[in-house]
N, C-alpha and C positions, 0 to 999 in steps of 0.2 A: 412439890418443887424438887425435892431430892430425887424422886422417881423420874421426873422430866430430865434432870441433869444426868442421871445414870443412863437413860436411853440415848441422850445426845452424845455422851462419851462413847457409848457402845457403837453408835453409828459412825462416829469419827474414827474410832479404832478400826472398824471394818473397812471404811473407806481408805485408810492409810495402808492397811494390809493388802488390799486389792486395788492398787492405783493403776495397774496396767489396763490397757484397753483390749477388748476382745472383739474381733470382727469375724463374721461368717461370710465367706466369699464363694462365688461359683467360678471355677476355672474350667474353661472349655477344653476338652480333649479333641484335637483334630484327628487323632488316630482312632479314637473310640467313638467319635461323633456324638458326644454328649457332654453336658455340664456336670461337673463333680464338685461337691462342696469341700471347703477347707476352713479350718479355724486358724486365724492369724492373731497372735498375741504380741502387742507392742508395749514396751515399757513406758512409764510415765514420762521419762525424759524425751521420748520420741515426740510427744505432743508439745513439750515446753522448749524445744530446741530445734535446730536444723542439723543435728548430728546424724551421722550414718551409723548403722549397727550391723554386727555379725548376725548370722541366722543359723538356728538349729532346727532341722526337720525332725519332728517327733512322730513316729508312725505306730499305728495300733496293731494288735494281734488278730488272730483268726476270730471271726464273727464280730469284730469291732467296727467302729465308724469314725468319721472325722471328728466327732465331738466326744468320743469316749474318754480321752485323756482329761479334757477340761472338766467333764462331769465327775469323774471318779477321783481325780487328783487336782482340785482347784488351786492347790498351792503352787502349781507351775506359773500362775500369774505373778505370785510373789517372787519366784525365782527369776522371771524375766526382768522384773524391776531391779532386784538385787544385783543381778549379773549383767545387766545392761545388754540384753540380747533380744532379738525377735525370735519367737517360737512359732513354727508353722506345723499344724497337724492336718495333713491331707487325708482324704478318704482313699483307702487302698482296696476297697471292695471286700466283701464278706470273706472271700477265700482266695485272693489273687496270688498270695505269696510274693507279690511284687515282681512278677515275671512279665515279660512279653511272651505269652504262652506259645509254644511251638505247635500246639494241637488245637487251640481255640483262638481264632483271630480277633474275637471280641474282647480279649483280655490283653491289654498292652500297658500294664501299670508300671513297668520299668521305664518306658519312654515317658509316660505321664508324669511320674514323680521327678525323674532325673532331668527332664527337659522342660515339659510344659508348666509344671508347678514352679520350678526354679525360675524360669523366664518370667512368669506372671509376677512372682514375688519381687524380683529385681526391677521390674518395670513399674510396679505399683507402690512400692515401699522404698524408703531410704536405706538400702542395704549397702554393705561393702561387698561388691559383686565379684569376689574371686574365691578360689578354692581354700585359701588360707583362712577365710572368715566364713566358711560354710561347713556345717557338720550334719550328720544324720545318725539317729539312733531309734530304737524301738524295742518292743517286748515280744517275745515268743515268735510268731510268724514275722512280726516287725523287726525282731532282732536279726533273724536270717536276712530279711529284706534289706535292712540298713547296711549290713556288711556286703551283701550281694551288690547293691547299687554302688556303694563306695568303691569296691574293688573293680567293678566294670566301668566306673566313671570317675576315676581318680583325678581327672582334669576338672571335675565339678566339685567333688567333696574332698577336703583335705583331712577330715577327721571322721571317725565313725565309732559307734558303740553298739553293744548288744546286751539286752537284759533277758536272761532265760531263753536265748535264741535257739531255734531248731536248726543248728548249724550243719547237721548232716541229715538229709531227708531219707536216706536209704533204710534205716531201721524202722521206718514208720510207713510201710507201703499202703496201708489201708486207712490211714488217718487224715482228717482235716482237708479232704478234697484235693490233696496234692496230685493224685493221679488224673484228676480232671484238668489240671493245669499243664502237666508235663508228660502225660501219657502212661501207659501200662508199665509197671515196674519191671516186667520181664522183656516184653518186646521193645520197649523204649528205655531200656536200662541205661543207655548212654546219656539220656537226658537226666536221669536220676543221679548219675555220677557227675556229669559236667555242670549241673545246676545246683549242686550242693556246695555251700560256702567253703566247707573244709577242703574241697578240691580246687577251688579257685585260687587258693594260696600257692598252688604249684606254679602259677603264672603271675606271681606278685608283680604289681605294676611298678614301673620305673619311678613314678612319683609316689613316694612313700605316703601312707595314710596313717595318721595317729589313731591308735586303736585302744579302746577300753571294752573288755569283754567280762561279763560276770554272770553267775548263775548260783542259785541256792542249792545247798547240798542235799535237800530233799526233793528236788525237782526231777521230773522224768527226763528232762534234757540235760541233767548234770553230767552224765557220762560222755555224751558227745561234745560237750564243752570242755571237759577235762582232756579229751583226746585232741581237740583243736589246740588247746593251750600247749600240750606237750609237743605237738607238731611245730608250732610257732617257735618254741624254745629250740627245737632241733634245727630249724631253719634260720635261727638267729634273727627272727623278725621282731623288732621292738613292739611291746604291747603291755598294757596294764591288764592284769587278770585278778579278779576278785571272786572268792567263794566265801559264803557265809551261811549260817543256818537259815533255811527258808524253803518254801515250796513254790509252786506255780500259781501264785496268788497276787492279788492287788496289794495286800499288805507288804509283800516283798517289793513290788515295783514302785509303790508310792515312796518307799525309802530309797530305792536304788536310783531313781531318776534325778534326785538332787545331786548325787555324786557324779552321775554322768554329765550333768550340766556344768558342774565345777571343773571336771576334766576338760571340757570344751572351752570354758572360760579361760583356763590357764593356757590352753593351746592358742586361743585367739590373742591373748596378751603377749605371748612369746613371739607371735608373728608380727605384731604391731600393725600400723595402718600404712 
């Protein structure tokens, strides 16, 4: 009897911790002519009410997939419940860097995420469909991608974050298939310059984006993040910047994502409905 009660209590505890719902949906890309999967996490209150919710787009890194975040950090379901937000994890391709590639027309992930996934989410879920209640963040390749998309589409995203983001591509000419997406580092050097997030801030959008940037001090992207932070200070662009001990690891990102979501929750609350 005691064993049965213990198992029942454990099941109830697990159910309470993970009350959010997880959908896997296929979003058709008209630009890439294919269906691409996304995970959509809705809080428990979504089911039990007719409320509308803000949305955070949480994107993966190089070699990741649409379901990488939910598999490795299942706690994001709890965060969706606690912070009353919808979390969308789209597939960004194995190595897209979230660009509309200037050298490969089959890669149009900038348009896919910023337009097609956002439009799908707003038309199929009860969102608050404005930039003040829409944020984007990601890790590594996704950290660069989140800032890149938010800066180029500030009418869509009012807040953006980066965890261990590759915010300057130029120091890594042979890594992570970047050259396949934007061309040769020498002959297409302008692409490398203009498509690096650090340089996008030279044309900071008139609609300010709330920014949270962070990186571990043992990360190979630490120096480029430090450089970006100092540039933003010099330009007097408001941003939160966090550095703490840690490397380019899931241990770091599993900890970081909660603080990113808290930052967005505060932003959403300040903007109101």
